[in-house]
Phi, psi and omega in degrees: 000149181294136183242005187296145179269333180220176185296324180298314178294321179297317179296325178294321176297321179296318180299320178296321180292326179298339180277355179275091185296324180297313181302312184292321178295317179299313182290327175298309182299318180295317182299319180290315179294322181298316183300316179291319180296319180295316180300318179293321182294328182265003185304131178082359182257150174276083188296313183296322178295320179295319179294322176298319179297318179296316180300315180296318181296314181292323177298315180296319179295320180297318181293339180244029185302319181297314180293321179294321178296318180298316180293317179299315181297314181299314183287324178292316181291329177295337179258017172093014180257142175269129182243130181237149175246132180241125182285333178210179184297320180298318180293320177300316180295320179296317180300312184291321178297318180295320178301316181296315182291318180297326181273006180056041177277148177236327183237132184235135170248142183235145167256160190306132178211112178293332178293323176292327173295319180302319183270356184056046186301317185304322182299315181292321179296316180292325177297334179274006177086015181265144177269123184241129179235124173283138184248344170296135186305310181296318180294323178296318180299312183286334173296316179296331180269357180060046179239168171264168179292148176254001177200146183291330182256327181238079191296339182247027183297341183280354185253145177272164178294334178289321176295319179293321177300316177297320179297313181293327175298318180293319183289318185271342184076011178231143178297126183250146175290158181256009173290136187302316182300321181287325177294321177298320178296321177299314181298317180298317181295318182290325185274338185305315180294329180297319179298316184295321185276344188292139173270330185227142172243134179241129179231171166262200174204136176276332181219144171234109189268114185294319188293339182237350185070024182263162170236153176237139182232129183246121182215166174250000178237157181279000186297324182297324179291323177292319180297322185271350184247318187287309182294156182282344177237133177235128175240128176247124179255127183213151175278161178295343178289350178272354180289131179224150181294316190217169177298327179301318179297321180291318182294329176296315178295326182295336176294328186264322192307302181292325179297319182282328185284310187225006181077018177268144176289326177212148179279167185290319184227128169236115186248129176246131182237123177229114175080169181273095183290176180297147177206110184293337181285343181275151183299320182264007178079005179238140179290141174269116185240135178231134171250124177251113183260121190256137173267286178052046176095353183293322181294328176291323177298319181301324182283341183282122184298334179266314188272358179300333181296342179301329182290355176283344186304131179256008176061044179273339179080006183296332180296332175280322183304327185253358184283122180293333179284315175304320181300332179275319192243347178077174187286335180291340177248354176237048178175164173256292169242304171283139187240173181075193184300315179295329179293325178298326181280310184296329179301318180298315185278326184267330187231003170097160186291332180297325178283338187261339193299325177279319185300317187291344178279344185268049176237124183273357176064035180279347177070013177297322180295315179299323184295330183250358186300127182292341179255005180064031182281135177278074188299313181300320180297318181292322178298315180293326179293320178295317177304315179296318181298317180296320178292324177296326181280320188256351183106148184266133176301147184302315182302314182289324178298315182291320178298320177299317178300316183292314184292334178287345178245094187303316183295319178296316181300312181291326176297319179296321179294320179293322179293323180298332179302322180277323181293336183277348189306320181296338183243009183273135174266165183288340182272011175090011177246155173281131184298312177207152180273158172304151186306329183296333181254335195300323184296317186266335183258010183287356181286351178213152173274145180251146185279161174273162171290139182294151179298319181231116179293159182301321184299328177284319177299319183301320182299329182265339190235014181300123181280151175258125182243117180273144179048058185293148174286322182219153172245123182231157169252144181257120172262118190272325193072164187281326185291315180286331178293314189249346181246313183238059182297337181297335178291318178290323178298321178296319178295319177302318180298312181294318181297312182298323180290344181246024172071035180251123175272135187240150169235149175230092179299116190284348179273005176285158181214200175307144181294337180100356181300320180304317181284331175296319178298330183269006177084014180265074187296319181296317179296319179299320179294318181295319178295319179299315179298321180298314180289323179298323180285342180280340184247147173248091187306324183292344184276351186234153171283321180216156168246111188259137173227146179265003180249116182298322181294316176300314184302312182295319180294314181296319186284317188261327187263330183302314178300328180286326183289337182243026182300333183276001180237093189308315182295317180289328177297319178298318179294319181295322178297316178295318181299309184295327179294335181271348183291134176211145178280161184303308186297319179294321180294312184288319184279314189266331180264305179287334178055048176298152179233170187295338182296338182273005185228153178275128180283118184260335184076001180291136180279131179227137173248177190222143168246123180273113177300142183304318185279355173268307185286328180252313181298323183244357180058038178256122184234311189272328188305309182295324180291323176293324179293326178299314179293317181296327184281006173098007181256160176265115182280126177245119183292140179253144176297137176054049181300328185261020173264142186304142178277351177099003182286289176060026179061241183290345177302318184292338175277325183279324180234066184298329181294324178285318178302317181296320181290320177295321178296319180300314178301314182298312183291327175300317179293320180297312182296330180293341180284336184075014181286153177274332186227141174247122182249151177201178184237029183212125181295330176295317177296320179299316179301315180292310185289316180295319179295322179291318179292326176299316179296330180281346185076023182282150178266359179295130179269135178251123183220160171282148179306323181299326184293316181287331178292319178293317182295320185268002181293134179287000000 
């Protein structure tokens, strides 16, 4: 687990992890296989509809948690089970330790439980003189290594079979083979006696069913059944978030859980326990069963109007499976106890801001986690909110504070950009790149070349070149964003050309500015809100059929976040709702609204591949439109491996974590070059900056362009 006290130390830990070739290869292979496995497992199912049902069910259960606990307790106790409530982790550990001591237990076997990891239960049990053995294969391995889990479902994914072989050799005192099947046999042989000798078994629970007082446990190994059946005492530790009204609610989650966790259609074992069943090892012939229901901050989460959705989590680990950052550094550096996107959030609430303050900054905001979450949790938004809360409590770093100040003053911001045009001249190359960065940046940002500020921003060009369109089919407003306005105005000019040729009348509200996403990413919520208000006042939504933007990141932020940023201002909220409803990305507008066809373009036969910006494919759920436009515009589309995986830009993320950004970019460019394409197209100026800069550093001849540029160029 990360032990860094500040961001500088945390980054050093990340750099060390990047040197672990085995870890990165393992996580790469798993991420690729998982994506295909998950897609196959969900084939033919209404996944989004099912997730909405789960979210509604879990939200309703959370709001009635007190009543559900009372019903669960009554029904469980009526069937001979003892039910305890623990307000925090320490109390839960005390309760379980007392149960063990009162029952004169000496040896305990456990099946995997993230809740027991959360409370650090093993430490308290061992301090009381009890012998505790983890029986899940992965958990046993990391227990022997004195480590924490690196994944919620696959806790030892970071280890090779050779490392495990060496470990088992040390434990058994005999040289062990490194074949996986033989290592599993060693574990079974070593653990079998533990089951027989154990007085107590401790498990978690995936479900706690109020109507019957039952618990449900989902596993891929048979150990949980041995843990819950063989010992004379069984204790199940679960959070109040596991309470559900009925078996039907649990079975609905069960449709998603294995598919989302490991790409399996169904898990190997689903165990339901109701009442204290027979047990020959017990004096009275009945098993002694205890359910310990843990709060540990969960009830406070339920009351929070924003963070209550955290209780929807079903602990599938999918948010780590698809996270490009986790894929690079693993769970020990992207988590405290809980890992992945949900871990960044839970760490703050369960283990405090000191454990979370570095972790929450390590989110690239690609929305991959949100896209697969079984509970429909808006994970990126919650991570950014925690980052903002910590900065509000501890103080705002000077760079983000200053950027917030600048963006809130549109005239100052634009003046600085215009001034930079002159200041860059000594280091500007003729091809539009900066020759070299100032020494303060050059060491860490050298993995890509950075562009110069354009000679003429789009807003100045527009005043001289605004086209007149008679009898327009549509009236649109153009939202430029700051990068295309001042760095890549040719992309907007290309869109103007395509729009005018297709009967679209345009407006460019000149009081618009940066969308505000950069400061939102940096935890400057107030600045982000102020920028949003500024842009909302610059546009008259009722005057346009659509508000079109060529930046996927801007589009997603404007559409999804602006209404949330002004929720406390009713009049502005109404305007924001109208505004967001009109937002559309370039490719969707041209392909789906204008419905351009191939007859309007010259067929070039040039091979082009595509990079899908995160905020287009996930933020806006746009997948086919840009690829169809590539074909319509006369080019031959060549599919690239992992087209919808992040390029590593992430706005300010690439400045804060350049070593991670560089590795993500390398993966992306390797895949791009493998296509043999002449041109790489995308729909986001930030991605263009990252991809074009990386290819420039490689000396590649591949051209990186916005989809709008090739459409304008190839237009008949």
